N, CA, C and O atoms as a CHARMM CRD file, in Angstrom:
* protein
*
  300
    1    1 MET  N      0.83800  -1.19100   0.00000 PROA 1      0.00000
    2    1 MET  CA     0.00000   0.00000   0.00000 PROA 1      0.00000
    3    1 MET  C      0.87800   1.24700   0.00000 PROA 1      0.00000
    4    1 MET  O      1.87300   1.33900   0.72000 PROA 1      0.00000
    5    2 ARG  N      0.48100   2.18700  -0.82000 PROA 2      0.00000
    6    2 ARG  CA     1.23500   3.42900  -0.95000 PROA 2      0.00000
    7    2 ARG  C      0.99500   4.31900   0.27100 PROA 2      0.00000
    8    2 ARG  O     -0.14700   4.53600   0.67600 PROA 2      0.00000
    9    3 LYS  N      2.06900   4.82400   0.84500 PROA 3      0.00000
   10    3 LYS  CA     1.90400   5.73300   1.98900 PROA 3      0.00000
   11    3 LYS  C      1.59300   7.13400   1.48800 PROA 3      0.00000
   12    3 LYS  O      1.89300   7.48600   0.34700 PROA 3      0.00000
   13    4 SER  N      0.99400   7.91600   2.35200 PROA 4      0.00000
   14    4 SER  CA     0.64300   9.28000   1.96900 PROA 4      0.00000
   15    4 SER  C      1.90900  10.13500   1.83500 PROA 4      0.00000
   16    4 SER  O      2.96400   9.81400   2.38100 PROA 4      0.00000
   17    5 PHE  N      1.76200  11.22500   1.09200 PROA 5      0.00000
   18    5 PHE  CA     2.86900  12.15800   0.94500 PROA 5      0.00000
   19    5 PHE  C      3.28100  12.71600   2.30400 PROA 5      0.00000
   20    5 PHE  O      4.46900  12.83400   2.60400 PROA 5      0.00000
   21    6 TYR  N      2.29000  13.05700   3.11800 PROA 6      0.00000
   22    6 TYR  CA     2.56400  13.60100   4.45000 PROA 6      0.00000
   23    6 TYR  C      3.39800  12.61400   5.27100 PROA 6      0.00000
   24    6 TYR  O      4.38400  12.99600   5.90100 PROA 6      0.00000
   25    7 HSD  N      2.99700  11.35400   5.25700 PROA 7      0.00000
   26    7 HSD  CA     3.73000  10.32800   6.00600 PROA 7      0.00000
   27    7 HSD  C      5.18700  10.25800   5.52300 PROA 7      0.00000
   28    7 HSD  O      6.11100  10.16300   6.33100 PROA 7      0.00000
   29    8 PHE  N      5.37700  10.30700   4.21400 PROA 8      0.00000
   30    8 PHE  CA     6.72500  10.32200   3.65000 PROA 8      0.00000
   31    8 PHE  C      7.49400  11.56500   4.10700 PROA 8      0.00000
   32    8 PHE  O      8.65000  11.47300   4.51900 PROA 8      0.00000
   33    9 LEU  N      6.83700  12.72500   4.02800 PROA 9      0.00000
   34    9 LEU  CA     7.49500  13.99000   4.35100 PROA 9      0.00000
   35    9 LEU  C      7.96700  14.04300   5.80100 PROA 9      0.00000
   36    9 LEU  O      8.97200  14.68500   6.10600 PROA 9      0.00000
   37   10 MET  N      7.25000  13.37600   6.68600 PROA 10     0.00000
   38   10 MET  CA     7.58500  13.44000   8.11300 PROA 10     0.00000
   39   10 MET  C      8.95000  12.85100   8.43300 PROA 10     0.00000
   40   10 MET  O      9.51600  13.14600   9.48700 PROA 10     0.00000
   41   11 LYS  N      9.49000  12.02200   7.54200 PROA 11     0.00000
   42   11 LYS  CA    10.83800  11.50500   7.81900 PROA 11     0.00000
   43   11 LYS  C     11.90300  12.59300   7.68000 PROA 11     0.00000
   44   11 LYS  O     13.05100  12.39000   8.07400 PROA 11     0.00000
   45   12 TYR  N     11.52900  13.74400   7.12400 PROA 12     0.00000
   46   12 TYR  CA    12.45700  14.86800   6.96900 PROA 12     0.00000
   47   12 TYR  C     12.34700  15.88700   8.09600 PROA 12     0.00000
   48   12 TYR  O     13.08700  16.87000   8.11700 PROA 12     0.00000
   49   13 ARG  N     11.42500  15.65800   9.03800 PROA 13     0.00000
   50   13 ARG  CA    11.32300  16.57700  10.18000 PROA 13     0.00000
   51   13 ARG  C     12.61700  16.56600  10.96700 PROA 13     0.00000
   52   13 ARG  O     13.25400  15.52600  11.13400 PROA 13     0.00000
   53   14 HSD  N     12.99100  17.73300  11.44500 PROA 14     0.00000
   54   14 HSD  CA    14.23300  17.84800  12.20600 PROA 14     0.00000
   55   14 HSD  C     14.11000  19.04200  13.14100 PROA 14     0.00000
   56   14 HSD  O     13.61000  20.09200  12.73800 PROA 14     0.00000
   57   15 PRO  N     14.56100  18.89600  14.39100 PROA 15     0.00000
   58   15 PRO  CA    14.46400  20.02100  15.34100 PROA 15     0.00000
   59   15 PRO  C     15.25200  21.25000  14.88500 PROA 15     0.00000
   60   15 PRO  O     14.87900  22.38100  15.19800 PROA 15     0.00000
   61   16 GLN  N     16.32400  21.03000  14.15800 PROA 16     0.00000
   62   16 GLN  CA    17.11600  22.14100  13.62100 PROA 16     0.00000
   63   16 GLN  C     17.29500  21.89900  12.12300 PROA 16     0.00000
   64   16 GLN  O     18.34400  21.42400  11.68800 PROA 16     0.00000
   65   17 PRO  N     16.26100  22.23000  11.32900 PROA 17     0.00000
   66   17 PRO  CA    16.30500  21.91600   9.89300 PROA 17     0.00000
   67   17 PRO  C     17.47400  22.58100   9.18700 PROA 17     0.00000
   68   17 PRO  O     17.79200  23.74900   9.41400 PROA 17     0.00000
   69   18 LYS  N     18.10000  21.79600   8.32500 PROA 18     0.00000
   70   18 LYS  CA    19.28100  22.28200   7.61800 PROA 18     0.00000
   71   18 LYS  C     19.00100  22.56000   6.14300 PROA 18     0.00000
   72   18 LYS  O     19.85000  23.11500   5.44600 PROA 18     0.00000
   73   19 ASP  N     17.80500  22.17600   5.66000 PROA 19     0.00000
   74   19 ASP  CA    17.47700  22.41500   4.25600 PROA 19     0.00000
   75   19 ASP  C     15.99600  22.75800   4.11500 PROA 19     0.00000
   76   19 ASP  O     15.23100  22.68200   5.07600 PROA 19     0.00000
   77   20 SER  N     15.61500  23.13200   2.91500 PROA 20     0.00000
   78   20 SER  CA    14.24900  23.60500   2.68500 PROA 20     0.00000
   79   20 SER  C     13.20600  22.49900   2.85300 PROA 20     0.00000
   80   20 SER  O     12.08400  22.78000   3.27500 PROA 20     0.00000
   81   21 ILE  N     13.54500  21.26800   2.53700 PROA 21     0.00000
   82   21 ILE  CA    12.58100  20.17600   2.70200 PROA 21     0.00000
   83   21 ILE  C     12.33600  19.91300   4.18800 PROA 21     0.00000
   84   21 ILE  O     11.20600  19.62100   4.58100 PROA 21     0.00000
   85   22 SER  N     13.35500  20.00900   5.00300 PROA 22     0.00000
   86   22 SER  CA    13.16900  19.84400   6.45000 PROA 22     0.00000
   87   22 SER  C     12.30400  20.96700   7.02100 PROA 22     0.00000
   88   22 SER  O     11.46600  20.72300   7.88800 PROA 22     0.00000
   89   23 HSD  N     12.50300  22.19200   6.54100 PROA 23     0.00000
   90   23 HSD  CA    11.64300  23.30400   6.96300 PROA 23     0.00000
   91   23 HSD  C     10.19800  23.02300   6.55600 PROA 23     0.00000
   92   23 HSD  O      9.27400  23.21300   7.34600 PROA 23     0.00000
   93   24 PHE  N     10.01100  22.57100   5.31900 PROA 24     0.00000
   94   24 PHE  CA     8.68600  22.23600   4.81400 PROA 24     0.00000
   95   24 PHE  C      8.04000  21.15600   5.68300 PROA 24     0.00000
   96   24 PHE  O      6.86900  21.27100   6.04500 PROA 24     0.00000
   97   25 ALA  N      8.79700  20.10900   6.01700 PROA 25     0.00000
   98   25 ALA  CA     8.27100  19.01700   6.84700 PROA 25     0.00000
   99   25 ALA  C      7.84600  19.53100   8.22200 PROA 25     0.00000
  100   25 ALA  O      6.77500  19.17600   8.71400 PROA 25     0.00000
  101   26 ASN  N      8.66700  20.35300   8.83200 PROA 26     0.00000
  102   26 ASN  CA     8.33000  20.91400  10.14600 PROA 26     0.00000
  103   26 ASN  C      7.06400  21.76500  10.06500 PROA 26     0.00000
  104   26 ASN  O      6.19200  21.67400  10.92900 PROA 26     0.00000
  105   27 ASP  N      6.97000  22.59100   9.02200 PROA 27     0.00000
  106   27 ASP  CA     5.80000  23.45900   8.87600 PROA 27     0.00000
  107   27 ASP  C      4.54300  22.65400   8.56200 PROA 27     0.00000
  108   27 ASP  O      3.47100  22.95800   9.08500 PROA 27     0.00000
  109   28 ALA  N      4.65900  21.63500   7.72000 PROA 28     0.00000
  110   28 ALA  CA     3.50800  20.78400   7.40300 PROA 28     0.00000
  111   28 ALA  C      3.02200  20.06200   8.65700 PROA 28     0.00000
  112   28 ALA  O      1.81800  19.86800   8.83100 PROA 28     0.00000
  113   29 PHE  N      3.93400  19.66800   9.52100 PROA 29     0.00000
  114   29 PHE  CA     3.56700  19.02100  10.78300 PROA 29     0.00000
  115   29 PHE  C      2.72200  19.95000  11.64600 PROA 29     0.00000
  116   29 PHE  O      1.78200  19.50700  12.30500 PROA 29     0.00000
  117   30 MET  N      3.05600  21.23100  11.64100 PROA 30     0.00000
  118   30 MET  CA     2.32500  22.21400  12.44500 PROA 30     0.00000
  119   30 MET  C      1.00300  22.63400  11.79200 PROA 30     0.00000
  120   30 MET  O      0.14800  23.22700  12.45000 PROA 30     0.00000
  121   31 ASP  N      0.83700  22.33100  10.52100 PROA 31     0.00000
  122   31 ASP  CA    -0.36900  22.68400   9.76500 PROA 31     0.00000
  123   31 ASP  C     -1.41100  21.57900   9.96500 PROA 31     0.00000
  124   31 ASP  O     -1.36800  20.54700   9.29600 PROA 31     0.00000
  125   32 HSD  N     -2.32600  21.80300  10.87400 PROA 32     0.00000
  126   32 HSD  CA    -3.30500  20.76800  11.24000 PROA 32     0.00000
  127   32 HSD  C     -4.32700  20.48600  10.14500 PROA 32     0.00000
  128   32 HSD  O     -5.06100  19.50200  10.22700 PROA 32     0.00000
  129   33 SER  N     -4.38600  21.33100   9.12500 PROA 33     0.00000
  130   33 SER  CA    -5.32000  21.11600   8.01700 PROA 33     0.00000
  131   33 SER  C     -4.66800  20.45800   6.80500 PROA 33     0.00000
  132   33 SER  O     -5.34600  20.17300   5.81800 PROA 33     0.00000
  133   34 PHE  N     -3.36600  20.21400   6.86900 PROA 34     0.00000
  134   34 PHE  CA    -2.66000  19.59500   5.74800 PROA 34     0.00000
  135   34 PHE  C     -3.34100  18.27200   5.39100 PROA 34     0.00000
  136   34 PHE  O     -3.72100  17.51800   6.28600 PROA 34     0.00000
  137   35 PRO  N     -3.50200  17.97900   4.09100 PROA 35     0.00000
  138   35 PRO  CA    -4.15000  16.71700   3.69100 PROA 35     0.00000
  139   35 PRO  C     -3.26100  15.50200   3.99900 PROA 35     0.00000
  140   35 PRO  O     -2.54400  15.00400   3.13000 PROA 35     0.00000
  141   36 LYS  N     -3.32300  15.05300   5.21600 PROA 36     0.00000
  142   36 LYS  CA    -2.38600  14.04400   5.73500 PROA 36     0.00000
  143   36 LYS  C     -2.49800  12.66400   5.09100 PROA 36     0.00000
  144   36 LYS  O     -1.53700  11.89400   5.10600 PROA 36     0.00000
  145   37 TYR  N     -3.65100  12.35000   4.53100 PROA 37     0.00000
  146   37 TYR  CA    -3.83300  10.99600   3.99200 PROA 37     0.00000
  147   37 TYR  C     -3.81600  10.94700   2.47400 PROA 37     0.00000
  148   37 TYR  O     -4.11800   9.91300   1.87900 PROA 37     0.00000
  149   38 SER  N     -3.46300  12.05900   1.84900 PROA 38     0.00000
  150   38 SER  CA    -3.50000  12.13800   0.39300 PROA 38     0.00000
  151   38 SER  C     -2.18500  11.69100  -0.23800 PROA 38     0.00000
  152   38 SER  O     -1.09900  11.91500   0.29600 PROA 38     0.00000
  153   39 ASP  N     -2.32800  11.05100  -1.39400 PROA 39     0.00000
  154   39 ASP  CA    -1.17000  10.75500  -2.23000 PROA 39     0.00000
  155   39 ASP  C     -1.41100  11.32100  -3.62900 PROA 39     0.00000
  156   39 ASP  O     -0.81600  10.87400  -4.60900 PROA 39     0.00000
  157   40 ASP  N     -2.30100  12.31800  -3.69700 PROA 40     0.00000
  158   40 ASP  CA    -2.69200  12.92600  -4.96400 PROA 40     0.00000
  159   40 ASP  C     -1.97900  14.26600  -5.15600 PROA 40     0.00000
  160   40 ASP  O     -2.18800  15.21000  -4.39300 PROA 40     0.00000
  161   41 TYR  N     -1.14200  14.33000  -6.17800 PROA 41     0.00000
  162   41 TYR  CA    -0.34600  15.52600  -6.45400 PROA 41     0.00000
  163   41 TYR  C     -1.21000  16.77700  -6.56600 PROA 41     0.00000
  164   41 TYR  O     -0.89200  17.81300  -5.98100 PROA 41     0.00000
  165   42 TYR  N     -2.29500  16.67900  -7.31500 PROA 42     0.00000
  166   42 TYR  CA    -3.12500  17.85800  -7.57500 PROA 42     0.00000
  167   42 TYR  C     -3.86400  18.32500  -6.32600 PROA 42     0.00000
  168   42 TYR  O     -4.02700  19.52700  -6.11800 PROA 42     0.00000
  169   43 GLU  N     -4.30700  17.40000  -5.50400 PROA 43     0.00000
  170   43 GLU  CA    -4.96900  17.78400  -4.25700 PROA 43     0.00000
  171   43 GLU  C     -4.00400  18.52600  -3.33900 PROA 43     0.00000
  172   43 GLU  O     -4.35500  19.55600  -2.76400 PROA 43     0.00000
  173   44 ILE  N     -2.79200  18.00100  -3.20400 PROA 44     0.00000
  174   44 ILE  CA    -1.80900  18.62600  -2.31300 PROA 44     0.00000
  175   44 ILE  C     -1.33200  19.96300  -2.88100 PROA 44     0.00000
  176   44 ILE  O     -1.16100  20.92900  -2.13900 PROA 44     0.00000
  177   45 THR  N     -1.11900  20.01600  -4.19200 PROA 45     0.00000
  178   45 THR  CA    -0.71500  21.27600  -4.82700 PROA 45     0.00000
  179   45 THR  C     -1.76600  22.35800  -4.60200 PROA 45     0.00000
  180   45 THR  O     -1.44100  23.48200  -4.21800 PROA 45     0.00000
  181   46 SER  N     -3.01600  22.01500  -4.84200 PROA 46     0.00000
  182   46 SER  CA    -4.10200  22.98600  -4.64400 PROA 46     0.00000
  183   46 SER  C     -4.14900  23.46200  -3.20100 PROA 46     0.00000
  184   46 SER  O     -4.31100  24.65200  -2.93000 PROA 46     0.00000
  185   47 TYR  N     -4.00600  22.51900  -2.28200 PROA 47     0.00000
  186   47 TYR  CA    -4.02100  22.89000  -0.86800 PROA 47     0.00000
  187   47 TYR  C     -2.89100  23.87700  -0.55800 PROA 47     0.00000
  188   47 TYR  O     -3.11200  24.90700   0.07900 PROA 47     0.00000
  189   48 LEU  N     -1.68900  23.55100  -1.01400 PROA 48     0.00000
  190   48 LEU  CA    -0.53300  24.39500  -0.70400 PROA 48     0.00000
  191   48 LEU  C     -0.63400  25.76500  -1.36400 PROA 48     0.00000
  192   48 LEU  O     -0.21600  26.76300  -0.77700 PROA 48     0.00000
  193   49 GLU  N     -1.18200  25.82500  -2.57200 PROA 49     0.00000
  194   49 GLU  CA    -1.32500  27.11800  -3.23500 PROA 49     0.00000
  195   49 GLU  C     -2.27400  28.03500  -2.47000 PROA 49     0.00000
  196   49 GLU  O     -2.10000  29.25300  -2.47200 PROA 49     0.00000
  197   50 LEU  N     -3.27100  27.45500  -1.81800 PROA 50     0.00000
  198   50 LEU  CA    -4.23500  28.24800  -1.05800 PROA 50     0.00000
  199   50 LEU  C     -3.84100  28.45700   0.40300 PROA 50     0.00000
  200   50 LEU  O     -4.17200  29.48400   0.99400 PROA 50     0.00000
  201   51 ASN  N     -3.13100  27.48000   0.98900 PROA 51     0.00000
  202   51 ASN  CA    -2.88500  27.49700   2.43300 PROA 51     0.00000
  203   51 ASN  C     -1.41800  27.37900   2.84100 PROA 51     0.00000
  204   51 ASN  O     -1.10000  27.48900   4.02500 PROA 51     0.00000
  205   52 GLY  N     -0.54000  27.16200   1.90300 PROA 52     0.00000
  206   52 GLY  CA     0.85900  26.90500   2.24200 PROA 52     0.00000
  207   52 GLY  C      1.69500  28.15600   2.33300 PROA 52     0.00000
  208   52 GLY  O      2.76500  28.24100   1.73100 PROA 52     0.00000
  209   53 HSD  N      1.21000  29.13600   3.08700 PROA 53     0.00000
  210   53 HSD  CA     1.93100  30.40600   3.23800 PROA 53     0.00000
  211   53 HSD  C      3.33600  30.20300   3.78700 PROA 53     0.00000
  212   53 HSD  O      4.21100  31.04400   3.57900 PROA 53     0.00000
  213   54 TYR  N      3.55800  29.10500   4.47900 PROA 54     0.00000
  214   54 TYR  CA     4.86700  28.81100   5.06100 PROA 54     0.00000
  215   54 TYR  C      5.86400  28.27700   4.03000 PROA 54     0.00000
  216   54 TYR  O      7.06300  28.21700   4.30300 PROA 54     0.00000
  217   55 LEU  N      5.38100  27.89600   2.86300 PROA 55     0.00000
  218   55 LEU  CA     6.25000  27.33200   1.82100 PROA 55     0.00000
  219   55 LEU  C      6.80700  28.47800   0.98000 PROA 55     0.00000
  220   55 LEU  O      6.05200  29.19100   0.32000 PROA 55     0.00000
  221   56 GLN  N      8.12200  28.65200   1.00400 PROA 56     0.00000
  222   56 GLN  CA     8.74700  29.77600   0.31000 PROA 56     0.00000
  223   56 GLN  C      8.55500  29.69400  -1.19900 PROA 56     0.00000
  224   56 GLN  O      8.43800  30.72100  -1.86800 PROA 56     0.00000
  225   57 SER  N      8.52400  28.48200  -1.73400 PROA 57     0.00000
  226   57 SER  CA     8.39000  28.28500  -3.17200 PROA 57     0.00000
  227   57 SER  C      7.76800  26.92000  -3.43400 PROA 57     0.00000
  228   57 SER  O      8.05600  25.95600  -2.72600 PROA 57     0.00000
  229   58 MET  N      6.92700  26.83800  -4.43700 PROA 58     0.00000
  230   58 MET  CA     6.34000  25.54700  -4.79000 PROA 58     0.00000
  231   58 MET  C      7.40000  24.58800  -5.32700 PROA 58     0.00000
  232   58 MET  O      7.16700  23.38000  -5.37900 PROA 58     0.00000
  233   59 SER  N      8.55100  25.10500  -5.72400 PROA 59     0.00000
  234   59 SER  CA     9.61500  24.21700  -6.19400 PROA 59     0.00000
  235   59 SER  C     10.11100  23.31100  -5.06100 PROA 59     0.00000
  236   59 SER  O     10.61400  22.21700  -5.31800 PROA 59     0.00000
  237   60 ILE  N      9.97300  23.75600  -3.82600 PROA 60     0.00000
  238   60 ILE  CA    10.34300  22.91500  -2.67600 PROA 60     0.00000
  239   60 ILE  C      9.39600  21.71900  -2.60700 PROA 60     0.00000
  240   60 ILE  O      9.82900  20.58500  -2.40500 PROA 60     0.00000
  241   61 PHE  N      8.10300  21.98300  -2.77700 PROA 61     0.00000
  242   61 PHE  CA     7.13700  20.88300  -2.82200 PROA 61     0.00000
  243   61 PHE  C      7.45100  19.95200  -3.99000 PROA 61     0.00000
  244   61 PHE  O      7.43500  18.73200  -3.83000 PROA 61     0.00000
  245   62 ASP  N      7.73600  20.51700  -5.16000 PROA 62     0.00000
  246   62 ASP  CA     8.03000  19.68400  -6.33600 PROA 62     0.00000
  247   62 ASP  C      9.23800  18.78300  -6.09700 PROA 62     0.00000
  248   62 ASP  O      9.24600  17.62200  -6.50500 PROA 62     0.00000
  249   63 GLU  N     10.24900  19.32200  -5.44000 PROA 63     0.00000
  250   63 GLU  CA    11.44200  18.52000  -5.11800 PROA 63     0.00000
  251   63 GLU  C     11.08700  17.39700  -4.14700 PROA 63     0.00000
  252   63 GLU  O     11.52200  16.25800  -4.32200 PROA 63     0.00000
  253   64 ALA  N     10.30200  17.71700  -3.13100 PROA 64     0.00000
  254   64 ALA  CA     9.88000  16.69600  -2.16100 PROA 64     0.00000
  255   64 ALA  C      8.99100  15.66200  -2.83100 PROA 64     0.00000
  256   64 ALA  O      9.09500  14.47100  -2.53900 PROA 64     0.00000
  257   65 TRP  N      8.11200  16.11000  -3.73200 PROA 65     0.00000
  258   65 TRP  CA     7.22800  15.17800  -4.43700 PROA 65     0.00000
  259   65 TRP  C      8.04000  14.21300  -5.29900 PROA 65     0.00000
  260   65 TRP  O      7.71600  13.02700  -5.37500 PROA 65     0.00000
  261   66 GLN  N      9.08000  14.70900  -5.94000 PROA 66     0.00000
  262   66 GLN  CA     9.93200  13.84800  -6.75800 PROA 66     0.00000
  263   66 GLN  C     10.60100  12.77700  -5.89100 PROA 66     0.00000
  264   66 GLN  O     10.66900  11.61300  -6.28600 PROA 66     0.00000
  265   67 LEU  N     11.09000  13.16500  -4.71900 PROA 67     0.00000
  266   67 LEU  CA    11.67400  12.18700  -3.79500 PROA 67     0.00000
  267   67 LEU  C     10.63700  11.16500  -3.36100 PROA 67     0.00000
  268   67 LEU  O     10.93100   9.97500  -3.24800 PROA 67     0.00000
  269   68 TYR  N      9.42300  11.63900  -3.12000 PROA 68     0.00000
  270   68 TYR  CA     8.31600  10.76500  -2.72100 PROA 68     0.00000
  271   68 TYR  C      8.00200   9.73500  -3.79900 PROA 68     0.00000
  272   68 TYR  O      7.89700   8.54300  -3.51000 PROA 68     0.00000
  273   69 THR  N      7.85100  10.19100  -5.03800 PROA 69     0.00000
  274   69 THR  CA     7.50600   9.24900  -6.11100 PROA 69     0.00000
  275   69 THR  C      8.64600   8.26600  -6.36300 PROA 69     0.00000
  276   69 THR  O      8.39800   7.10300  -6.67900 PROA 69     0.00000
  277   70 MET  N      9.88200   8.71600  -6.22800 PROA 70     0.00000
  278   70 MET  CA    11.00600   7.79700  -6.39400 PROA 70     0.00000
  279   70 MET  C     11.00500   6.74600  -5.29100 PROA 70     0.00000
  280   70 MET  O     11.25700   5.57200  -5.56300 PROA 70     0.00000
  281   71 SER  N     10.73000   7.13900  -4.06900 PROA 71     0.00000
  282   71 SER  CA    10.74100   6.17500  -2.96300 PROA 71     0.00000
  283   71 SER  C      9.56400   5.21500  -3.06700 PROA 71     0.00000
  284   71 SER  O      9.70000   4.03600  -2.73900 PROA 71     0.00000
  285   72 GLU  N      8.41600   5.69900  -3.51600 PROA 72     0.00000
  286   72 GLU  CA     7.23100   4.83800  -3.61800 PROA 72     0.00000
  287   72 GLU  C      7.34100   3.87200  -4.79400 PROA 72     0.00000
  288   72 GLU  O      6.73800   2.79800  -4.77800 PROA 72     0.00000
  289   73 ASN  N      8.10700   4.25200  -5.80900 PROA 73     0.00000
  290   73 ASN  CA     8.29900   3.37200  -6.96000 PROA 73     0.00000
  291   73 ASN  C      9.58000   2.56000  -6.86200 PROA 73     0.00000
  292   73 ASN  O      9.94900   1.83400  -7.78500 PROA 73     0.00000
  293   74 ASN  N     10.26300   2.70000  -5.70500 PROA 74     0.00000
  294   74 ASN  CA    11.51000   1.97800  -5.43000 PROA 74     0.00000
  295   74 ASN  C     12.55100   2.17100  -6.52200 PROA 74     0.00000
  296   74 ASN  O     13.18400   1.21900  -6.98000 PROA 74     0.00000
  297   75 ILE  N     12.71100   3.42500  -6.92700 PROA 75     0.00000
  298   75 ILE  CA    13.70900   3.73300  -7.95900 PROA 75     0.00000
  299   75 ILE  C     15.02600   4.02200  -7.28100 PROA 75     0.00000
  300   75 ILE  O     16.01700   4.30700  -7.95300 PROA 75     0.00000
């Protein structure tokens, strides 16, 4: 079974984030409305465009999404 993007992203949480994906993971954790059970790119993108004020750039999400799809496809 495919894990959600949120579940994948949480492995990047860090008390002292050193990169943009770790910052994103920490902020998504604090965002109680984040679509935690979704694995749908368009649903998460739409959510972040409307509510992801903490995300400096959507390219950070795109980079994290690429890592997610690679890990889920075991590439």
